[in-house]
N, C-alpha and C positions, 0 to 999 in steps of 0.2 A: 423350537420349544413352543407349544401351544398353551393358551390360557385355560383355566378351569371353566367349567360350564356356568358357574354362578359369578364369574368375573364381570366387572363393568366394562363395556365395550368402549375403548378409547383409541385414539391415535394422537400422539403428542403433536404431530404436524398439523392435524385438523384443528386442535385447540389453539395453536400458535397463529394459524391463519384466521381463526374466528376473532382473535384478539385485535387484529388490524383491519378487518374487513370493512368497517364503516369509516375508516379514516380517509378523508379526501386529500389531505396534504401528503407530501413525501414521507414514507415510513423509514427509508434508509438512504443516507447521503454519505458522500466521501469528499475529502478536501479537493479532489481533482475535478469535481463538478457532477459526478453521477448522482442522480436523484431519482429514486424509484418510488412510485406509489404502490400501495398494497397490491393492486391488481397486476401491476407489472412484475412485482416480485413473485407472485403466485404463478404467473405465466412462465417465468423463467424456471421456477421450480418444476413445473410440469414438463418443460422442455428437457430438463436433465433426467427427470424420472422416466420419460419415454425412451431416452437414450440408454439408460441403464437396463430397462426392460428389454430393449432390443439386443442387449449384450447377454441376456439370459438371467438377469437378476430377478429373483422371486422373493416373496415374504420369508424372512428368517435368514436370508443370505447376508453375508458380511460384505461391506464395501469399504475398503481401506482408502483413506484420503490423506494425501501429503501435498497440500497446495498452500499458497500464501493466503493472507486475509484479503478478501474482496467481496463486493456484493454477490458475485456469482458463486463464491464459496458458501455464502449463506443460503443462496437458492439451491445449491447442490445438497446441502445439509437437509433442507426441507424436503427436497425430492427423494432423498434416500429414505427418510422416515416415512414420507407419504406413501411409498409403495410397499411399506412394511418391511423393508430391509434394515440392516443393522449398521450404523455408522461406526467406523473405527478410525478416529482422528489420530494422525501421526505428525510428529514434529518435523517440519521441512528440513531441519538441521541434522536429522538422523543420517548416519552414514549407511552404506550398503551392508556393512557387517551388522550394524544394529538392526536394520530392517529384516535381516534373515530371521531373527527371533520373532518379531511381530508377525510377519507374513506366515512363517511356519506354524505359529501358534493359532492365529486367527483363521487361516485358510480362507481368504476372501475370494469371492467370485470375480470381483472387479477391483482393480487398484488404480486410483486416479492420482496423477502426479502433475507437476509442472512440466511444460513441453520440453525443457532442456534435459529432463531426467527420463524421457520416454524410452530411450534405448536401453539404459541400465535397468529400468523397471520391467521391461519385457523379459530380460534375462532372469531377473529375480522371480517374476510371476510364473515363468515356465517351470521353476523349481518348487515354488511354494504355493501357487494357486491350486484350485481344484482341477481335476483332470479334464473336465469338460470344456474349460474356457481357453486353455493354452495362452497364446499371445493375444487373443481377442479380449482377454480379461484385463487388458491395460488400456487406459484412456488418459488423455491429457486435458488440462484446463489452466489457463493463465488468468491474470488479474483483469484483463479486458474482456473475458468471456470467450476467448478463442481457444482452439484446441480440438483434438479428435472427438471429444465428448460432445462439443457443440456442433461439430460438423455432422455427426450422426443425427443430431436433433434436426438440423437444417434439411437433411435428406428425407426426413419423415414428412408425409403429406400434411398431417395436422397434429402436432404434439399435444395441443390443447392445454388448458389450465390444469393445475394439480388437483386431483380428486382423491384425497387420502383414503386408503383401504381401511377396513375395520381391523383393529388389533385389540387384544385383551390387555387389561391393566398389568398383567404379569408377563406379557410378551417382551422379549428383549428388544430394546431400542438402540442402545449404544454399548460398545465394548471399549472401555477406557482403561488404558494400561497404567498401573501404578508407577510411581517414580522410581521404584527399584531400590529404595534406600535400605531395604531389609532382604535383598536377594534379587533373583531374576524377576523382571516385571511380570505381573499377573494381570489378566484382563478382568476388570471389575464389570459385572453384568448389570447394567442400568436398564430398568424397565420403563415402558411407557407410563404406567401408573406412578412409578417412583419419581420420574422427571416432572410430571404434572403436579404431584403433591408438593414437591420442593419448590417449583416455580411459583405456584399459587400462594404458598405460605410466605415467600419472600415479597411478592407483590403486596400482600396484606401488611406484613410487619414494617416494610419500608415505605408504605403509602404511595406506591408507584401508580401512575395514571396516564391518560392520554395527553395531558399537558406537559409531561416530562420529556426531556431530551437527554438521552444517555450518551455521554462521551465515551466511546469504546476504543481503547488502545491495547487491549489484551489479545493474546493469540487465540485462535479458534481451535487449537488442538488440545485444549485443556478445559477442565470443568469450569474454571472461573470465567474464562472468556466465552465459552460456548453455551453453557447452561445458566450460569449465574447472571452474567451481563446481558447476553443476547436473548435467551428465553424469557427472562423477566420483562424486558422491554417489549417484546412481541406480545406476550400475554396481557400486558397492561395497555397495549395500543399506543405505546410511547414511540417517539422518533429516535432513531439511532444515528449518531455521527460516527462512522466507521473509519478509523485510521488504519492504514495498511501495516503500520508498526509503531511502536512507541518512540517518539523523540520529544525532547523538552519543547522544541519550537512548535512541533505539531500540536501538542496538547495545549500549550499556551495560546496558540492561534485559534483553537476551537472552543476554548472555555467560554467565551462571551455568549455563544449560542446554546450553552448547555445548562442543565439543571442538576444532573446526576453524574458523578464521576467515581468509578471504581478502580482501585489500584492495588498493587502489592507494595510491601515496604521498600523494595529496591527502586521502584518507580518514584515513590515519595522522596527517597533520599536524593535521587537525581534532580527532581524538581526543586527541592529545598536548597540544593547546591547552587541553583541559579539565583543570584541576588535579586533579580527582578520579579521572581515568582511570589505570589501571595495575594496582593490586592485583587488580581484578576480572577481569583477564585472565590471571593467573598460573597458573590451573589448566588452561589450554588445552593440548592436545597438539601442535597445529601452527598456526603463523601464517605467512602468506605475503604477499609483496608483488610486484606486477607491473604491466604495462601502461605503465609509465613508469619512468625511473631513480629509484632510491632513494639519496639522498645518504648518505654515510658518517656524517654528523652525525645524521641522522634514524634511521639504523640503530642507532647507539649509544644514542640516546634511547629507542627502542623497547625495547632490551635492558635499559636501566637501569630503565625504568618497569614493564615487564611480566615481566622475567626471561627473555624469549625472544629468541634471535637469529633474526630473521625469515628464512624461506626465500625468497630472491629467485630469480626465474625469468625466462626470456626467451621471448617468443613474438610472434606476429603473426597477422593474419586469414588469411594465405596458408598458414600452417604449424601453427597451434595452438601448443602449447608445444614449444620446441626444446631448451632446456637448463634445468637446475634445480640449485640448491645441494642438497647431500645432506640427507636426513632424519637419518641417522646419520653423523656426520663433521663436519668443519670447514665452517661457513658463513662464507665470507669476504666482508666488506663490499666493495663495488665490483666484485664478480664475480657473474655470473649462473649460475655453476656448470658442470656437465658435461652433455654431450648425453644426452638420454633414451635408453633401450635401443633404440628403433627409429630413432633419428636419427643422422646423421653430419654433422659440422661441419668445415669447412676455411677457411683464409684464402686468398683469391684470390692467385695468384702465389707462394704459399708463403712470403711474407714474415712479419715479426714483426707488422706492422700492415697491415690492408687490408680489403677488403670481405668480410663473412661470407657464405659459401655453404653451403647445406644440401641434404642428400639424405635420402630416406626415404619410407615409405608414407603419412605424415601430410600430405604436401604437397598443395596445391591441384592440380587437374588442368589449370588454366588460368584465364585471365580471360574472363568471359562476353562473348561477341560481340567479343572483342578479340584476334584472332589475332596482330596486330602486337605488342601488349603481352606476350602469352604468349611469343612467340619471343624477345623482348628480355629477358624475365625469367629464362630458362634458358640455361645454358652449353651448348656443343656436346656435352658428355658428360653432360648431364641434371641438373646441380646448379642449385638455385634461388638467384638473386642477391637477397639480402635488402635490399640498399641500406644496410645498417648497417656501420659501420666498427668493427673490433675486433681483438683478438689473443688467442692461446691461450698460457696459462702452460705451463711445462714438464710439469705434471701433467695438462694437458688442459682446465683451467678456461678458460672464455671471459670476457673482459673487453671491454665495449663502450666505444667512444670517441665515438660519436655517429652521426648519419645521414650517409651519403655526400653526400646533397643539401645537408646543412648545412655541409659542409666549406668553410672560408674559404681563399682563396688570396691572401695578402697579401705583396706584394713578392717574388712568385715562390715563397713558402714555403707548404706546406700547413699549415693550422691547424685542429685539431679542437675545436669549442666545448666539448665535455664536459670536456676537460682544464682549460680556463680556468674553467668554471663550478664545478668542484670546489674550486678555489682561492678563488674569490670567496665561495662559500657558507660557507667556514670563517672568514671575516673577521667579527669582532664588529660587530654593527650591521646585518648583511645577513641577511635571512631566506631569500631564495632569489634566483637570478639566471638569466638566459638571455643567450647570446652569439650574435650574428649578424654577417655581413659586410655592410657598406654600401659602395656604389660610391665609389671615391676616385680622383682623378686621379693621385695619386703612387704609391699602393700597389696599385692595381687594386681591392682591397677593404680597407676599414679594419675592424679588430676593434672591435666596438661592443657594449657591455654594457648590459643593462637589469636593475635591481635593485629588490627590494622591501625596504624598510628595516624594522628591528626595534629599537625602543626608542631610536632616534636621530632627530634632526631633519634631518640633512644627510648627504650621501654621505661616508663616512669615507675620503677620498682618501689620506691618509697611510698608513693601515693597508692599503689596497688596493695602493698602490705597494710597500710593504714586502713584502707577501705575494707579489706578482708577481715582484719581484726575487729572492726566495728560491726560488721554485718554477718559474718560467717563463722561457724564453728571451725576449730583448727583443722579438723580432718577434711574440710572442704576447700582449704586454701590450695591454689595451684602449686604443684611441685616445680613446674617450669613454665616459662612464658616465652613464646616465639613470635617474632615479627613476620608478617606475611603481607604482600602487596595488596591482595584482595582475597576474601574468603571464597572458596569454590562453591558455586551454586548451580542448581538445575535450571531448567527453562522457565520455571515460575518463581525463581528467586529464593528458593529454599536452600539453606546451607547444606552441602552434602558432607556429612561427617565422615563417611567412608573414605572420601578423598583425603581428608586430613589424617585419618588412621593409616592409610596407605603410605603417606609420606613420613609417618612417624616410625614405620617398621625398621 
């Protein structure tokens, strides 16, 4: 896909590199002792870019990546973007069966995997890669920088530093597959201009700068870790402390050297479950939460333990970050804040509550090879339908009520699960909850709750009934409540309602 003639010439990798060029100190560090200055990171990126080019990758080609978090995974990401190719980040936990969909859909020229998966990956690539590459389209990379991709670079006479090629602002930079909560995962087409617009807006609204140190414990196969945490740090010239994975011990051990910490609610819950956590985070300048709703109770506990009111924000694979609570100003629990400077938000139909629609340069250009889904996702006047239900406060703050696809129609009434979950989560003895609709001959759908208990042996039915009577209309009360050991979640901590529906059949 080529850009229009009047497009601004950009390459997101070039802008990321410019953000760190003048920094003399390490730009990327790991607990294991790796410390890369900007020039070293750019040289490594050039090394991988040269290897990919030798494998036949050209601008616009897709490069699927299924490796763990490491400095070389960051360098590979920059190398892919730098040569004008399209990064396709994939969860290392995906099985071969799951990969069949992604590889068959993305049709990558090269598939980069961890060394232990090299044999299986070759078999998959032979079936789903483009015809020209066959088994040569598979390469490996491990956390220490070794693997066949590195070996190819070592064989080159002079890989050189990365010199990003020109791309247009509407050229494809990343193909990020949606979580699949509403069907087969679709590839959201993120452009160079869109990633830059979003990254620069976040740097501005969160006040990120070269004096910051971002503690990064999020996976690099998702928008949150790859674009929100990593891109913003690089654009701001900030230092990144890169953890290979989240552990309570790892985060607490790195907090002292950090100023910025970004997390998802599941991470916050695990940190708060450690009785020693709290004071070690009080010196931080900025803490955020996203990728899934943060309950008001957890919000309050974070503030009580750390002294910080977390900055909640709202985003998705198709649009990056859309809204954020302010850095300076009131951070309201239960709200995901105001639209970023480049974003516009409206409620469909202009009502108090409805589907959230978004416009701005940060939006996806469409769904990969899915013209039907692309057309369905946009309104006639070009606004993106998020599928999320919400409302705008008088001052413009956005409050989310849940996914449109999660909405329950019970007895002819629309019921939004989030409203019920907030009530259940506040009941003593309930750690967290999820509400779905289950087919019912009388009501169409019966409001059904799944709860994780906290310190009690049985469902506190009396307390639930009292809370529901106080806060909810009768038709919103759960018809049944089931105990579950843990709510099913995807890789970024979002509750997968489909899994609950499947067990309710």
